[in-house]
N, C-alpha and C positions, 0 to 999 in steps of 0.2 A: 503493499499500499505506499509505503513511504517513497520506495522506488518510481512508481507512478506518478506521484506527486511531485516528485524532482524533476522526472522527465517533463511533466506538464509546463513546468515552472520555466524550462529550459527553452521549451517551444514558445512559450508565450514572451520570453524576455528579448528577444530579437525585433518582434513587431511592436511589442511596447517601447522598447528603446528609440526604433525608429521613429515612433509617435511622437515621443517626449521629444526627441532631438530637432526634428524637421517640424512639428507643428507646434507643441505646447511652450517649448523655448522661444521661438521667434514672436508667437502671440503674446508671451508674456513680456518680450523687449517691446513690442509695439505698445502694449497697454502702459507699462511704465513709462514709457517715452511720451505717451498722451497725458501726463499728469505732471511732468517734470519741464524744467527749463534747461537752457544749456549750462547753468551752473547747478543743476542736480536739486533745484528747488521746487518743494511740492506746491501744484498749482492747478486750479481747475479752470483758468483763465481760457484756455484753447476751447473747451467744452461750452463755457459761456459766449465766447464769440460766435460758435456755431448755432446756438440757440438765439442769440438775440439779432442775428443776421438775417434778414427776410430773404437775401439771395440765396443761402442755403437750403431754406425751407422750400424757394422755388425752383432748385434743382433737384432736392430730393422728390418733390413732386413729380417732376417730369421723368425723373429715373423709376420711381416705382409706378406711374402710369404706363410708361413703355415696358417694363416687366411684367406688368398684369396683363397689359394687352396682348403681349406676345404669349403669354401662358395661355390665357382665354383662345386664341388663334389656334395655337398648336393643340390645345385640346380639341377643338372643333375639326381641325384638320386629320389630328393623330388618330383619336379613337374610331372614326368610321373606317380608317385605313387599317387598323389593327383587327376591327371586327371583319374585315374583308379579309384579311390574311388567315385570321382563325377559324371563322363560321362559313365563310363562301368558299375560298378555296380548298378544292379537294385533291387537285393534283399535286403531289408532295413535291415533286421536282420544280414545278411552277412557285410554289410557296417558297421554299428555297431560294429561287431567283429573285423574287420580290424581296424577302429579309436581306439579302446579299446587298440590292440596288437601295435599300433604307440604310444598311450600315455602311457601304463604301465612302459615303460623303465625311464620314467622321474621321477618317484616316487622312484627311485633307485639312492642311493647317487654316484657321479662321482666316489668317491674313489672305491666303490664296483667295478662298471662296470670298471674301469682303471685296478683293480687287476684282473677282469675276462679276460680281454684283455692280460693281461702280460701271464696269463697261456696258452691261446688259441694261441699267437704269439711266444712263446718259441720254442728254437730248437727241442725241443721233445713235442711241443704242437698240437693240434688238427689240425691247419691250415697247418703246415709242414707235418703231417703225412699224412694229403689228398692229399697233392701235390705230394708227393713221391710215395703214394699208386696208385694215377692215371698217375704216370710216366711223369709228367709234370716237375720234377726237380729231379736231382741225389742224391742231399745233402741238408741240411737244410739250407732255406734263413733267412737271419738275418733281423728281423723285428724291434726287440726292440733295442732302442739305434740309431734309423734312424728316419727321417721325415714320412717316409713311415707309420711307426707304428704309430707315433703321429696323422696323418692325418687319419689314419682307425679309432682310438679310438675317435677323435674329430668327423668325419661324422656319426659314430654310435650313439654319445650322441647327436648331433645338428640337423640331418636331420627330427626329428618330428616337429620342428619348421618351417622347410619351409614347410611340408606337411599341416599342420594346415593353415599358412597363404595363401598359394597356393589354398587350398582346398575351404578356405572361400571366397577369391576373384572368383573363377570358380563357386561357388553356387550361386552368386550373378548374374552373367551374363544372361541376358533372351536368352533364346534359339532362340527367332525369328530373332536374328541378324543372328545367323548361317544358319538359315532356309531360310532367304532372300538372304543371301550370294549362297547359294546353288541353290535356284530359278533362279538365274541370271547366272547360269553356271559356277560358281568358283568351283574349285575342294576342296578337304577336307585339303590338305596342305596348299593352299593359304588362305583360308578361316581362318585355325588356326593363319598364320603369319600377315593377316593383319587384322582380325577381332579379333578373340579370346586372341592372345597374348597381342596387345595394350590395351584391356580391364583388364586384369588379370595382367598387368603389376604393377600396384602400389602396389597390393599384394604381389607379387613376390619380388619387391623391398624391401617391408618391412620384410619380410621372410628372405632376404639375409642380410639387417642390421641387423637383430637379430642374425644370425649365426655369422657373421662378429663380432660383438662387443662381443659376448660370446666367440669367438675361440681367439680373440687378446687379450684378458684379461685371458685368462684360465691357471691355474697354475698346478692343480693336474694331470689331464691326460699328459701334456708335461712333468711334472717332473717324473711320474712313469714309462713312455713308453721310454723316451728318457733314462733313466738310468744313467743320469748325462752326457751323452754324447753330448747334444744339450743345450743349453741355449737360453731360450726365455726371454722377457724382464720382466713378471710378475714375472719368478725366480730370475732376478736380482734385483728387488725391493724386494724380498721376503728376499733375502739374505743381504741385507741393513739393514733391520729391524729386522731381527733374529739372526745374525752371526755377521755382523760388528759395529749394534748398531749406524750407522750413520742416524739417523732420517731425518735430513735436506736434506740430499743427496738421501735418499730414498723417500723423498717426491717430490722433484725435477724430478725424473725418473718417478714417479707417475704422475706428472702433464703433462711432456712431451708426455707420452704414452696417457693420455685422451686427449691433444690437437691435436694430430696427428690422433687419432682415429676419433674424432669429425669432423676435415677437412674431412676426406673420406667418413664420414656417410652423412655430408653435401651434399658431390657431389652426393652420391648416393641417397639422397633425391630430387636434383634437377633432375635427371634422372626419378624418380617417378612420379614428377609433370608433367615433360615434357610428359610422357607418358600418364598422365591422361589428360592433354589438348589436345595432339594427338587423345584421344579416343573420 
């Protein structure tokens, strides 16, 4: 018994040490830096500056609005796609091909994909050319430098996470529940709403949390597709570290974004737990 406990402790030591060295320690440094000055004097002036400056609240609102919209659109796009892959596709080879097509973009750098969307969404890009050719618009639409352009880029990058999370949840649902609902005379729509959706809600919430966390902290895609016209909180943090060199203030901004994100993620987690208990 003692030998097995020792072996288990040794197995856990490496990942715990890695977690402590490369996550907890850097986070501790950032947290300490956020409440100190260059003279290592304890102060909360950096947080007071954030709370009392309306500009920071405006940037926060833009950041969370883009993240929430990205999450909502990813759910609206990813849920039907996951449903199609799990419940509609019967040919296993075609399902594998579809899953590969969903996953392959994840192996490409966000920078490359964002530059690709800059080309596609430009005034003379493929998207505007297609819209004008189809007669949907008479002049090029301005996508770059707008929240719409950022949303398009983020949704394209993050929707695979929803497909994978929801698809995994749907695959674990026993079909007998839906068959029993149909035998009782319940229609497909009500069966989905009252049976399937509650059962896969934890997976959907997990996918939404992943997308939201990645969207709210995204830097490359908003920076490139906004063209400097829109500022999100990650860009503000980067400016403090790379241009202003105010590391203490940048650390306070980082902790502020982290805390607010964790609060919203905690609320979403509660929703997922409630859905799991109801199911």
